[in-house]
PABALUM-368161 format. One record per residue: x, y, z of N, C-alpha, C in turn. Coordinates in steps of 0.05 Angstrom, whole numbers, padded with zeros to 5 digits, always signed. Layout:
% PABALUM-368161
XYZXYZXYZ...
This chain:
% PABALUM-368161
+00298-01210+00804+00326-01206+00812+00339-01185+00793+00332-01189+00767+00344-01170+00747+00333-01141+00752+00307-01139+00758+00295-01112+00763+00307-01099+00787+00314-01114+00808+00327-01103+00832+00354-01092+00825+00369-01106+00808+00396-01096+00800+00393-01069+00785+00374-01067+00766+00370-01043+00751+00363-01020+00769+00345-01024+00788+00337-01003+00807+00360-00994+00824+00377-01013+00833+00400-01006+00849+00420-00989+00833+00424-00997+00808+00443-00981+00791+00433-00953+00786+00407-00950+00780+00396-00923+00776+00398-00906+00801+00393-00918+00824+00395-00903+00849+00423-00893+00854+00442-00910+00846+00470-00902+00850+00478-00879+00831+00467-00879+00807+00473-00858+00788+00462-00831+00798+00437-00832+00807+00424-00808+00817+00439-00797+00841+00449-00815+00858+00464-00806+00882+00490-00793+00874+00504-00804+00854+00529-00792+00845+00524-00764+00832+00502-00762+00816+00496-00736+00804+00490-00715+00825+00475-00723+00845+00468-00704+00866+00494-00694+00881+00512-00713+00884+00537-00706+00897+00553-00686+00881+00552-00691+00854+00567-00672+00836+00555-00644+00838+00528-00642+00838+00515-00616+00839+00523-00602+00865+00522-00618+00887+00530-00605+00913+00559-00596+00912+00576-00612+00899+00604-00604+00898+00608-00579+00881+00591-00576+00858+00593-00553+00841+00584-00528+00856+00562-00531+00871+00552-00508+00886+00572-00501+00908+00584-00522+00919+00603-00516+00940+00628-00504+00929+00633-00508+00902+00657-00498+00890+00657-00468+00889+00633-00456+00890+00632-00427+00889+00636-00416+00917+00658-00403+00922+00663-00394+00950+00644-00373+00959+00641-00371+00984+00622-00352+00995+00631-00323+00990+00657-00320+00986+00668-00293+00981+00666-00285+00952+00653-00301+00934+00651-00295+00906+00633-00270+00903+00640-00252+00885+00623-00228+00881+00595-00235+00872+00577-00218+00880+00549-00222+00872+00543-00202+00849+00532-00213+00828+00526-00197+00804+00496-00201+00797+00484-00181+00785+00457-00184+00776+00457-00197+00748+00439-00216+00744+00438-00230+00719+00410-00236+00711+00406-00243+00686+00380-00250+00675+00383-00276+00660+00361-00290+00657+00360-00314+00642+00346-00308+00615+00360-00311+00593+00350-00303+00567+00332-00325+00555+00311-00316+00543+00293-00334+00529+00285-00322+00502+00279-00337+00482+00271-00326+00456+00243-00315+00457+00239-00292+00444+00212-00279+00443+00207-00270+00414+00182-00267+00408+00174-00254+00383+00170-00224+00389+00189-00208+00380+00191-00180+00388+00182-00162+00365+00165-00143+00371+00157-00123+00351+00180-00103+00347+00186-00097+00322+00207-00079+00315+00197-00051+00309+00214-00032+00313+00207-00004+00307+00233+00009+00297+00231+00023+00274+00253+00037+00263+00246+00067+00261+00265+00083+00268+00261+00112+00268+00281+00126+00250+00270+00145+00233+00287+00159+00214+00280+00188+00214+00300+00205+00208+00294+00233+00203+00281+00236+00176+00260+00252+00175+00244+00254+00150+00235+00283+00146+00225+00288+00122+00215+00314+00115+00188+00311+00101+00169+00328+00107+00143+00327+00095+00143+00341+00068+00128+00330+00050+00127+00341+00023+00098+00337+00013+00088+00357-00002+00061+00354-00013+00061+00333-00035+00038+00319-00037+00036+00298-00057+00037+00310-00085+00029+00335-00088+00031+00349-00114+00039+00378-00108+00057+00388-00123+00065+00416-00120+00070+00427-00148+00052+00445-00155+00052+00455-00183+00057+00485-00183+00075+00494-00199+00081+00523-00202+00064+00533-00225+00048+00554-00219+00030+00566-00239+00046+00588-00253+00048+00586-00279+00062+00606-00295+00044+00618-00316+00051+00642-00324+00036+00656-00346+00043+00644-00373+00024+00637-00389+00029+00625-00415+00028+00646-00437+00019+00670-00430+00019+00693-00449+00028+00718-00433+00038+00738-00447+00046+00763-00434+00024+00784-00435+00025+00802-00416+00005+00824-00415+00003+00836-00388-00016+00855-00385-00020+00868-00359-00038+00851-00342-00030+00846-00317-00045+00831-00298-00068+00848-00287-00093+00841-00293-00115+00858-00286-00126+00851-00258-00127+00825-00251-00141+00818-00227-00131+00791-00216-00131+00789-00189-00126+00764-00176-00152+00755-00162-00161+00731-00168-00187+00722-00160-00187+00702-00136-00165+00700-00122-00164+00681-00099-00150+00695-00076-00154+00684-00052-00141+00694-00028-00116+00678-00023-00094+00692-00019-00068+00678-00016-00070+00659+00009-00060+00635+00005-00060+00615+00026-00086+00600+00029-00105+00605+00012-00131+00591+00014-00131+00567-00004-00152+00550-00001-00155+00527-00017-00169+00534-00043-00160+00522-00065-00173+00526-00091-00178+00499-00103-00197+00497-00121-00203+00473-00135-00193+00474-00163-00188+00451-00174-00179+00449-00202-00199+00463-00220-00188+00481-00237-00205+00496-00256-00214+00523-00246-00209+00530-00220-00216+00556-00210-00199+00578-00224-00211+00601-00229-00196+00624-00241-00179+00637-00220-00153+00638-00225-00134+00651-00206-00128+00679-00214-00121+00683-00239-00112+00710-00249-00127+00716-00275-00128+00742-00281-00139+00751-00306-00120+00770-00319-00109+00763-00342-00091+00780-00357-00107+00795-00378-00099+00819-00385-00114+00836-00404-00119+00820-00430-00144+00815-00437-00149+00798-00461-00152+00814-00487-00154+00841-00486-00161+00857-00510-00141+00852-00533-00114+00853-00528-00096+00849-00551-00100+00821-00564-00107+00802-00549-00111+00775-00560-00138+00772-00574-00157+00788-00565-00183+00788-00579-00179+00800-00607-00162+00821-00608-00157+00834-00635-00142+00814-00653-00123+00800-00642-00109+00780-00658-00127+00758-00668-00146+00750-00651-00165+00730-00660-00183+00740-00682-00192+00766-00681-00208+00777-00702-00192+00778-00728-00167+00786-00726-00150+00788-00750-00147+00760-00763-00142+00740-00746-00139+00713-00756-00164+00702-00769-00187+00709-00758-00213+00700-00769-00218+00714-00796-00211+00740-00797-00214+00755-00823-00196+00743-00844-00172+00737-00837-00153+00725-00857-00163+00698-00866-00175+00683-00847-00186+00657-00854-00209+00660-00874-00227+00679-00869-00250+00684-00887-00240+00691-00915-00220+00708-00916-00209+00716-00942-00197+00692-00957-00183+00675-00943-00172+00651-00956-00193+00632-00964-00214+00629-00948-00236+00611-00956-00250+00621-00981-00253+00648-00984-00265+00659-01008-00248+00653-01032-00222+00658-01029-00204+00652-01052-00203+00623-01059-00205+00606-01038-00205+00577-01043-00230+00569-01059-00253+00581-01052-00278+00574-01066-00276+00582-01095-00264+00606-01100-00261+00615-01128-00241+00597-01143-00220+00588-01130-00201+00570-01143-00214+00543-01149-00232+00533-01131-00245+00508-01137-00264+00511-01161-00278+00533-01163-00295+00538-01186-00279+00540-01212-00256+00554-01210-00238+00556-01233-00228+00529-01242-00221+00513-01223-00210+00486-01229-00231+00469-01243-00256+00470-01233-00277+00454-01245-00281+00463-01274-00281+00489-01279-00285+00500-01306-00261+00492-01325-00237+00495-01315-00214+00489-01332-00211+00459-01338-00216+00443-01317-00214+00414-01322-00235+00404-01342-00259+00417-01342-00279+00409-01361-00271+00418-01389-00261+00442-01391-00252+00452-01418-00228+00436-01428-00211+00426-01409-00188+00411-01418-00197+00384-01430-00218+00372-01418-00228+00347-01429-00239+00351-01457-00250+00375-01462-00261+00381-01489-00240+00392-01507-00214+00393-01498-00191+00402-01513-00194+00431-01522-00207+00447-01504-00210+00476-01510-00187+00491-01498-00177+00483-01474-00154+00497-01461-00130+00479-01461-00107+00491-01457-00082+00475-01459-00077+00461-01432-00058+00443-01434-00050+00429-01410-00037+00447-01389-00023+00467-01400-00011+00487-01382-00032+00502-01365-00053+00509-01377-00074+00523-01362-00086+00505-01341-00089+00480-01348-00100+00461-01328-00081+00458-01304-00055+00456-01310-00036+00453-01288-00034+00478-01270-00036+00501-01283-00036+00526-01267-00060+00528-01249-00083+00520-01258-00108+00521-01242-00106+00501-01219-00094+00478-01224-00091+00458-01203-00071+00467-01182-00049+00480-01191-00029+00490-01172-00041+00512-01155-00057+00530-01167-00069+00551-01152-00089+00541-01131-00103+00519-01138-00122+00507-01120-00107+00495-01096-00085+00480-01101-00070+00468-01079-00058+00489-01061-00048+00511-01073-00035+00532-01057-00056+00545-01039-00080+00550-01049-00100+00563-01032-00110+00544-01010-00110+00518-01015-00117+00499-00994-00097+00500-00971-00071+00502-00978-00051+00504-00957-00053+00530-00942-00058+00551-00957-00060+00578-00944-00084+00579-00925-00106+00566-00933-00130+00565-00917-00125+00548-00891-00110+00526-00894-00104+00510-00870-00086+00526-00851-00067+00541-00862-00051+00558-00845-00067+00579-00831-00086+00591-00845-00104+00611-00832-00120+00598-00810-00129+00573-00814-00145+00560-00792-00127+00555-00768-00102+00548-00772-00083+00544-00750-00079+00570-00735-00077+00592-00749-00074+00618-00736-00098+00625-00719-00121+00618-00728-00145+00623-00712-00145+00607-00687-00137+00581-00688-00135+00565-00664-00114+00575-00645-00091+00584-00656-00070+00595-00639-00080+00621-00625-00093+00638-00640-00103+00663-00628-00124+00656-00606-00141+00636-00611-00161+00629-00592-00148+00618-00566-00127+00601-00570-00112+00591-00547-00100+00613-00530-00087+00632-00543-00075+00654-00529-00096+00670-00514-00119+00674-00526-00140+00688-00512-00150+00672-00488-00151+00646-00491-00159+00630-00467-00139+00631-00445-00113+00633-00453-00092+00633-00433-00091+00659-00417-00106+00679-00425-00107+00703-00409-00122+00699-00383-00139+00678-00383-00152+00670-00358-00136+00647-00346-00121+00652-00324-00104+00633-00312-00120+00617-00292-00121+00590-00296-00137+00573-00279-00119+00554-00263-00130+00543-00241-00115+00525-00224-00112+00498-00237-00088+00488-00242-00084+00462-00254-00091+00439-00236-00089+00442-00210-00095+00421-00190-00110+00435-00166-00121+00418-00149-00133+00428-00125-00112+00428-00103-00113+00448-00085-00094+00450-00064-00093+00477-00051-00071+00482-00036-00067+00507-00023-00049+00525-00039-00057+00550-00041-00041+00570-00056-00020+00583-00039+00001+00592-00052+00022+00607-00038+00018+00637-00043+00038+00652-00034+00036+00681-00039+00039+00686-00069+00026+00708-00078+00029+00715-00106+00057+00728-00111+00068+00723-00134+00094+00735-00141+00091+00760-00158+00067+00764-00169+00062+00788-00186+00037+00801-00176+00038+00827-00171+00015+00842-00162-00001+00852-00186-00026+00860-00181-00043+00871-00202-00032+00896-00214-00034+00898-00240-00023+00921-00254+00005+00916-00265+00017+00894-00258+00044+00887-00267+00043+00878-00296+00065+00883-00310+00067+00872-00338+00079+00845-00336+00064+00825-00344+00071+00797-00342+00084+00788-00368+00107+00775-00366+00120+00764-00390+00112+00734-00391+00117+00723-00415+00111+00695-00418+00128+00678-00400+00116+00658-00387+00130+00639-00369+00137+00651-00342+00125+00673-00335+00130+00686-00309+00116+00670-00287+00131+00663-00265+00118+00649-00242+00098+00668-00229+00074+00657-00223+00053+00674-00211+00046+00664-00183+00045+00638-00178+00039+00627-00152+00046+00597-00153+00043+00584-00130+00048+00555-00128+00024+00543-00113+00015+00520-00123-00007+00505-00111+00004+00479-00101-00001+00473-00075+00009+00449-00063-00015+00432-00053-00015+00407-00061-00036+00389-00051-00026+00376-00025-00041+00382-00004-00033+00372+00023-00044+00344+00029-00066+00337+00017-00079+00312+00024-00081+00294-00001-00066+00272-00001-00048+00262+00020-00021+00276+00020-00006+00272+00041+00020+00283+00044+00041+00262+00042+00064+00269+00031+00087+00250+00029+00107+00257+00051+00119+00236+00061+00141+00238+00081+00165+00224+00069+00186+00239+00063+00210+00229+00050+00231+00224+00071+00244+00200+00070+00266+00194+00088+00286+00176+00074+00309+00173+00086+00330+00157+00075+00339+00136+00095+00345+00112+00086+00355+00090+00103+00382+00081+00094+00398+00072+00112+00425+00063+00105+00424+00038+00087+00443+00038+00069+00445+00015+00050+00449-00011+00065+00467-00011+00085+00473-00035+00101+00448-00044+00116+00433-00025+00127+00410-00032+00143+00388-00045+00125+00384-00033+00101+00364-00044+00083+00372-00072+00074+00398-00075+00068+00408-00102+00060+00404-00122+00082+00410-00114+00106+00408-00132+00129+00379-00140+00134+00361-00121+00132+00332-00127+00135+00323-00146+00114+00331-00141+00089+00323-00159+00067+00333-00187+00071+00358-00190+00081+00368-00217+00086+00353-00231+00108+00346-00216+00129+00331-00229+00151+00303-00236+00143+00291-00220+00126+00264-00227+00115+00266-00253+00099+00287-00255+00082+00290-00279+00066+00294-00304+00084+00308-00301+00106+00313-00323+00124+00290-00329+00142+00269-00313+00141+00246-00318+00158+00248-00308+00186+00269-00292+00192+00273-00282+00219+00255-00257+00224+00249-00243+00203+00231-00220+00205+00206-00225+00188+00183-00222+00200+00158-00228+00186+00139-00204+00189+00120-00202+00171+00099-00183+00173+00074-00197+00184+00065-00191+00208+00042-00206+00219+00017-00203+00202+00015-00182+00186-00009-00179+00170-00007-00195+00144+00017-00208+00140+00021-00225+00117+00015-00210+00091+00026-00186+00089+00023-00171+00064+00050-00156+00060+00052-00145+00036+00077-00130+00029+00076-00102+00039+00054-00094+00052+00051-00066+00061+00067-00062+00087+00083-00041+00087+00097-00033+00112+00085-00007+00122+00075-00008+00146+00061+00015+00158+00080+00034+00173+00073+00059+00175+00090+00079+00186+00074+00098+00203+00088+00112+00221+00077+00133+00238+00095+00158+00236+00084+00181+00242+00099+00206+00243+00100+00215+00271+00125+00222+00281+00128+00233+00307+00139+00262+00304+00125+00281+00318+00134+00308+00317+00158+00313+00334+00170+00337+00332+00193+00343+00348+00188+00342+00378+00163+00348+00387+00156+00347+00415+00150+00320+00425+00151+00299+00408+00146+00272+00416+00118+00262+00411+00100+00280+00403+00072+00272+00398+00071+00256+00372+00052+00238+00370+00049+00220+00347+00026+00231+00330+00030+00233+00304+00009+00242+00286-00014+00222+00286-00038+00232+00283-00062+00216+00287-00069+00195+00266-00056+00197+00243-00062+00178+00221-00038+00161+00215-00043+00136+00209-00022+00118+00200-00018+00121+00170+00007+00116+00161+00013+00116+00133+00026+00090+00124+00034+00089+00100+00047+00065+00090+00068+00072+00069+00088+00055+00066+00109+00060+00047+00098+00053+00019+00100+00073+00001+00089+00069-00026+00110+00072-00048+00135+00078-00040+00156+00081-00061+00183+00076-00048+00200+00061-00062+00228+00057-00055+00245+00063-00080+00264+00081-00076+00280+00089-00099+00296+00065-00109+00296+00059-00135+00311+00036-00145+00341+00038-00144+00352+00061-00139+00381+00064-00138+00390+00077-00112+00415+00072-00105+00426+00082-00080+00443+00107-00085+00440+00126-00068+00455+00151-00070+00485+00145-00066+00501+00150-00086+00530+00143-00084+00545+00160-00064+00536+00185-00060+00550+00203-00042+00545+00196-00012+00521+00188-00006+00513+00182+00022+00510+00153+00028+00508+00136+00008+00504+00107+00013+00477+00101+00025+00457+00117+00019+00430+00113+00030+00410+00108+00008+00388+00097+00016+00366+00092-00003+00342+00109+00005+00331+00123-00014+00309+00141-00008+00282+00126-00010+00265+00131+00010+00239+00118+00011+00218+00140+00016+00193+00133+00010+00171+00152+00013+00147+00138+00026+00135+00152+00045+00111+00142+00058+00089+00163+00052+00064+00153+00049+00042+00170+00043+00023+00169+00067+00013+00193+00075-00004+00195+00099-00029+00211+00091-00052+00204+00102-00076+00221+00099-00071+00247+00114-00080+00269+00103-00075+00295+00115-00099+00313+00112-00123+00304+00121-00147+00320+00116-00147+00346+00131-00134+00348+00153-00134+00372+00170-00110+00390+00164-00092+00381+00147-00069+00398+00140-00048+00401+00162-00046+00381+00180-00027+00383+00203+00001+00376+00194+00004+00363+00172+00030+00358+00160+00036+00379+00139+00055+00396+00144+00061+00419+00127+00085+00413+00110+00084+00418+00084+00108+00413+00067+00132+00428+00078+00155+00415+00078+00180+00426+00088+00184+00421+00117+00165+00410+00132+00167+00405+00160+00185+00381+00165+00203+00383+00185+00220+00361+00193+00207+00345+00215+00205+00319+00211+00192+00301+00230+00209+00276+00233+00200+00258+00250+00213+00232+00253+00193+00211+00243+00202+00193+00227+00185+00172+00216+00190+00146+00230+00169+00133+00239+00171+00107+00253+00159+00085+00235+00176+00065+00230+00166+00042+00215+00159+00020+00235+00134+00011+00235+00125-00009+00254+00110-00031+00239+00104-00052+00254+00088-00074+00243+00105-00099+00237+00131-00097+00236+00148-00121+00231+00155-00135+00258+00158-00161+00257+00164-00177+00281+00189-00193+00277+00207-00192+00296+00231-00208+00297+00225-00234+00312+00226-00256+00298+00219-00282+00310+00242-00293+00327+00235-00305+00349+00254-00319+00367+00278-00302+00373+00274-00278+00381+00295-00259+00387+00305-00263+00416+00332-00263+00419+00344-00264+00446+00352-00235+00452+00339-00224+00473+00341-00195+00480+00356-00192+00506+00375-00173+00507+00389-00166+00531+00390-00136+00533+00393-00125+00558+00397-00096+00560+00423-00087+00548+00424-00062+00540+00448-00051+00528+00472-00052+00547+00466-00049+00573+00489-00048+00592+00501-00075+00596+00489-00096+00586+00501-00123+00588+00522-00128+00566+00522-00112+00545+00540-00116+00523+00565-00099+00526+00588-00111+00524+00613-00097+00526+00625-00095+00498+00637-00071+00492+00649-00066+00467+00680-00066+00470+00693-00078+00450+00722-00079+00450+00731-00078+00421+00758-00074+00417+00767-00073+00389+00762-00099+00374+00759-00121+00388+00754-00147+00375+00724-00152+00369+00706-00135+00381+00678-00138+00376+00662-00137+00402+00637-00146+00401+00619-00145+00424+00620-00171+00439+00615-00170+00465+00615-00194+00482+00598-00189+00506+00590-00212+00519+00575-00210+00544+00588-00230+00564+00582-00226+00589+00591-00245+00610+00568-00264+00615+00574-00290+00614+00555-00311+00619+00565-00328+00642+00547-00335+00660+00554-00353+00683+00546-00381+00675+00566-00399+00675+00560-00426+00667+00549-00443+00690+00545-00469+00684+00533-00486+00705+00551-00490+00729+00577-00485+00726+00596-00488+00748+00598-00462+00764+00583-00442+00756+00584-00416+00771+00608-00399+00763+00621-00405+00741+00643-00389+00731+00635-00370+00709+00649-00348+00708+00642-00327+00688+00656-00334+00662+00641-00331+00640+00652-00335+00613+00648-00310+00596+00667-00303+00581+00665-00281+00561+00656-00293+00535+00631-00286+00526+00620-00298+00502+00618-00277+00480+00632-00281+00457+00629-00262+00435+00601-00264+00424+00589-00241+00418+00562-00241+00408+00561-00222+00384+00540-00227+00367+00534-00209+00345+00509-00194+00351+00511-00168+00353+00489-00150+00361+00473-00144+00336+00447-00147+00337+00430-00141+00315+00414-00115+00319+00388-00117+00315+00371-00093+00317+00365-00086+00346+00353-00064+00350+00345-00055+00376+00314-00056+00378+00305-00061+00402+00276-00061+00407+00266-00033+00412+00239-00028+00411+00229-00002+00417+00236+00008+00445+00242-00010+00463+00249-00003+00491+00279+00004+00494+00294+00001+00472+00322+00007+00473+00340-00016+00480+00330-00040+00482+00346-00064+00486+00357-00074+00460+00377-00092+00463+00390-00102+00439+00382-00131+00434+00379-00138+00409+00374-00165+00400+00401-00178+00393+00406-00201+00405+00431-00216+00399+00426-00236+00377+00438-00232+00354+00434-00250+00332+00450-00277+00335+00474-00275+00346+00491-00299+00349+00506-00297+00375+00510-00321+00387+00527-00322+00411+00513-00333+00436+00487-00328+00439+00472-00336+00462+00451-00357+00455+00445-00373+00474+00424-00394+00471+00403-00390+00493+00380-00402+00488+00358-00401+00507+00367-00413+00534+00362-00399+00556+00369-00409+00582+00395-00399+00592+00411-00385+00576+00437-00375+00586+00432-00353+00607+00450-00353+00627+00449-00333+00648+00469-00311+00642+00460-00287+00636+00477-00265+00627+00478-00244+00649+00503-00235+00654+00507-00214+00674+00499-00187+00663+00482-00172+00677+00473-00146+00668+00483-00123+00686+00492-00130+00710+00502-00109+00728+00524-00120+00746+00545-00105+00750+00568-00114+00765+00590-00126+00747+00591-00116+00722+00611-00127+00703+00639-00121+00712+00643-00099+00727+00670-00092+00735+00680-00109+00758+00662-00124+00771+00670-00141+00794+00683-00167+00785+00678-00176+00761+00685-00203+00753+00703-00202+00728+00716-00225+00724+00732-00229+00700+00727-00257+00691+00733-00263+00666+00728-00290+00656+00744-00311+00672+00731-00332+00680+00743-00354+00696+00738-00351+00726+00729-00327+00735+00724-00323+00763+00697-00335+00771+00694-00344+00796+00668-00352+00805+00651-00328+00812+00625-00330+00809+00607-00308+00815+00580-00319+00823+00567-00305+00841+00540-00312+00849+00520-00294+00833+00501-00308+00820+00482-00293+00804+00457-00287+00820+00451-00261+00822+00426-00253+00834+00406-00248+00811+00388-00266+00807+00371-00265+00784+00351-00242+00786+00348-00228+00764+00329-00205+00762+00309-00211+00740+00286-00199+00744+00265-00201+00724+00270-00182+00701+00268-00192+00677+00273-00175+00653+00250-00181+00634+00231-00162+00634+00207-00165+00617+00213-00155+00589+00205-00172+00570+00208-00165+00542+00180-00165+00529+00170-00142+00521+00144-00142+00508+00145-00159+00482+00128-00179+00481+00130-00197+00458+00102-00204+00448+00102-00215+00424+00077-00224+00412+00075-00254+00418+00055-00262+00432+00053-00290+00441+00050-00309+00418+00034-00300+00398+00029-00319+00375+00025-00302+00350+00039-00311+00329+00036-00297+00303+00010-00306+00290-00006-00288+00280-00031-00296+00267-00025-00310+00241-00041-00329+00235-00038-00344+00210-00049-00328+00187-00037-00331+00163-00047-00316+00140-00075-00324+00133-00091-00304+00127-00119-00309+00120-00121-00311+00090-00133-00333+00080-00136-00335+00051-00155-00313+00040-00148-00303+00017-00165-00282+00005-00191-00294-00005-00213-00282+00004-00239-00292-00005-00247-00278-00031-00257-00293-00050-00265-00281-00075-00288-00262-00071-00287-00240-00085-00309-00220-00083-00332-00229-00099-00356-00229-00087-00380-00237-00102-00401-00216-00097-00416-00210-00118-00438-00191-00116-00463-00206-00108-00471-00204-00083-00494-00218-00073-00516-00199-00067-00539-00205-00076-00562-00189-00070-00570-00194-00041-00569-00173-00024-00575-00177+00004-00603-00187+00009-00621-00181-00009-00649-00189-00006-00654-00217-00015-00635-00229-00030-00640-00256-00041-00631-00276-00021-00644-00299-00021-00636-00321-00003-00614-00337-00016-00596-00347+00001-00574-00363-00008-00583-00392-00011-00565-00409-00023-00571-00437-00027-00575-00451-00001-00561-00442+00020-00564-00455+00046-00592-00450+00058-00605-00428+00050-00631-00421+00061-00654-00432+00045-00648-00444+00022-00669-00454+00004-00672-00484+00008-00696-00492+00012-00702-00521+00015-00718-00530-00009-00708-00550-00022-00720-00561-00046-00736-00586-00039-00761-00586-00046-00778-00610-00041-00789-00620-00068-00790-00646-00070-00801-00658-00094-00828-00672-00087-00848-00665-00101-00875-00678-00097-00878-00701-00116-00888-00724-00106-00895-00746-00124-00916-00737-00144-00915-00750-00167-00934-00742-00188-00963-00745-00180-00968-00767-00165-00996-00771-00158-01006-00751-00137-00987-00738-00123-00994-00718-00103-00991-00690-00114-00980-00686-00137-00975-00659-00148-00999-00649-00162-01021-00645-00148-01044-00633-00160-01042-00603-00159-01060-00590-00173-01059-00560-00175-01062-00547-00148-01079-00559-00131-01084-00546-00105-01059-00547-00087-01046-00571-00087-01022-00574-00070-00999-00556-00079-00995-00554-00106-00974-00537-00116-00980-00508-00111-01005-00500-00115-01012-00472-00110-01009-00465-00081-01017-00483-00063-01015-00478-00035-00986-00476-00026-00968-00492-00038-00940-00491-00030-00926-00467-00041-00932-00459-00066-00919-00436-00078-00929-00410-00066-00955-00408-00063-00968-00384-00051-00982-00392-00025-00967-00396-00004-00979-00405+00021-00997-00385+00033-01015-00394+00050-01033-00376+00065-01017-00363+00087-01029-00344+00100-01015-00328+00120-01006-00345+00143-01023-00364+00152-01015-00380+00175-00993-00400+00169-00986-00405+00143-00965-00423+00136-00941-00409+00123-00941-00383+00123-00920-00368+00109-00893-00373+00122-00892-00375+00148-00867-00379+00162-00855-00406+00155-00872-00427+00155-00862-00454+00152-00854-00459+00123-00866-00446+00104-00860-00451+00076-00842-00431+00064-00827-00415+00080-00809-00395+00069-00785-00407+00055-00779-00396+00032-00756-00405+00015-00759-00434+00007-00782-00442-00002-00787-00469-00012-00792-00468-00042-00778-00485-00056-00782-00488-00085-00795-00515-00091-00816-00515-00106-00830-00540-00113-00823-00547-00141-00812-00571-00144-00805-00581-00170-00822-00606-00176-00835-00607-00199-00851-00630-00207-00833-00652-00216-00838-00676-00208-00821-00699-00215-00829-00710-00242-00809-00721-00255-00814-00734-00281-00808-00763-00278-00825-00781-00287-00820-00809-00284-00795-00817-00299-00779-00834-00287-00755-00844-00299-00751-00873-00290-00752-00891-00310-00750-00919-00304-00722-00928-00296-00702-00911-00303-00675-00918-00297-00666-00912-00268-00682-00896-00255-00675-00888-00227-00683-00911-00209-00665-00920-00193-00670-00942-00175-00687-00932-00151-00700-00952-00140-00717-00946-00117-00700-00937-00093-00707-00915-00080-00692-00905-00058-00711-00896-00036-00712-00913-00015-00729-00908+00008-00758-00905+00001-00766-00918-00022-00794-00917-00030-00799-00939-00050-00823-00950-00051-00829-00971-00070-00838-00961-00097-00845-00935-00099-00854-00924-00124-00829-00916-00140-00827-00925-00165-00804-00919-00182-00805-00890-00192-00829-00878-00191-00832-00851-00200-00827-00830-00179-00820-00839-00154-00816-00820-00133-00787-00819-00125-00775-00795-00127-00747-00792-00119-00746-00769-00099-00734-00774-00076-00733-00754-00054-00704-00747-00050-00699-00721-00049-00672-00712-00044-00673-00684-00032-00653-00677-00016-00651-00650-00005-00628-00635-00018-00617-00645-00040-00595-00632-00054-00605-00610-00072-00592-00587-00072-00598-00566-00091-00586-00572-00118-00602-00577-00138-00592-00586-00164-00583-00562-00180-00561-00566-00194-00551-00545-00212-00568-00546-00238-00564-00527-00255-00579-00526-00280-00574-00551-00297-00548-00559-00299-00542-00582-00316-00553-00608-00304-00553-00610-00277-00564-00633-00264-00595-00634-00268-00607-00611-00267-00636-00610-00271-00643-00619-00300-00627-00609-00320-00632-00617-00348-00629-00647-00351-00609-00658-00338-00605-00687-00340-00628-00702-00328-00638-00692-00305-00660-00705-00292-00685-00704-00309-00690-00681-00321-00714-00677-00337-00712-00694-00363-00688-00694-00374-00685-00710-00399-00686-00739-00395-00684-00748-00369-00685-00777-00364-00659-00790-00371
């Protein structure tokens, strides 16, 4: 009887609910405007950021003359590749060769004087001990010796300086890269520190760009909140280069530098991406577009841009509620998807029906008929789990692992020389069956309990023993 009452009550409730739904649907008049709408659902959306950028060589070195003189020869072709240490220019070395000879002659003269002073000091110091010469004579000999030592050291420094200047007449490439046009032609009189050419290292190439302070701060906050994740579970942010014609550069790069300070005049943060450039297609000074990819916005509610209305009070969308009435919902617009749609950070929930076309036909509070449209959002179905880093081990590919090694123990009474020799060095017909087998002779141990055998001296196991375990087993 009680069950019948419960069933009757439930049936009455369902009937009332159905009547309410019919009344709500009937509440929307047939003359209500028809608008196109979509039903929003959360998606894991791949993000893409695009910035204006400029290409820069990873190294750019200006070659300057370190000594002055007449430029005799240029040993490279302008615009060609050179290697570090290649001879680029040759400055007239003769004046520096003469200076080196003079410095060496002066050094020889000072060395001769120093040798005479050392002999004089030995003689005077000996005579002073015998009280034959005065203390004044000894002091003078010592002072003369010290003075000639200093003069000789100075002469040695002059020789090294002259040798350096002579070496500098041969101008070599400080780095490997592409050379620019020469600034001084052959036969010109070169002064010290005169620019002669520039060498730029193209591979790898740097791409410099700036991002807004507010955008970087917003991205950092969303990363901390877990709304933006890197599916590769690393700190590396990958990038692409897009040319002015829309083509994408063939190599991917990564962000390798973020300026620690913000530019006060522009309010932007400078960043740098590095790209492989083996073919030299990225030219220093070239203006390109930089695309940052690889980040994912989790549980993003995406709507077309035409669904969002802008007003002095902020952004809003039209939503059709369960009664078929139009509501103006304030929303917070976040990032954009690569397809140009907008991600709504606040204001909408999963399952909301949002008007995307026919906004001018309706006003808040008016009834409207929703013509549902398909709105595809490219999404990542599942985020990959982080993979634990495996320790690097140096394994000999030819060696067998512990999993491939089978350890067998022979009882003492069966461990004769023939059986051991046959197992260690099997015949050809048994080589396959006995591969990776280690034979260990058992040691009697009275403390080992009987295990699947009546003999106390027989222990059978398929465990690979470590060195310490083997020593314990042998020691008993």
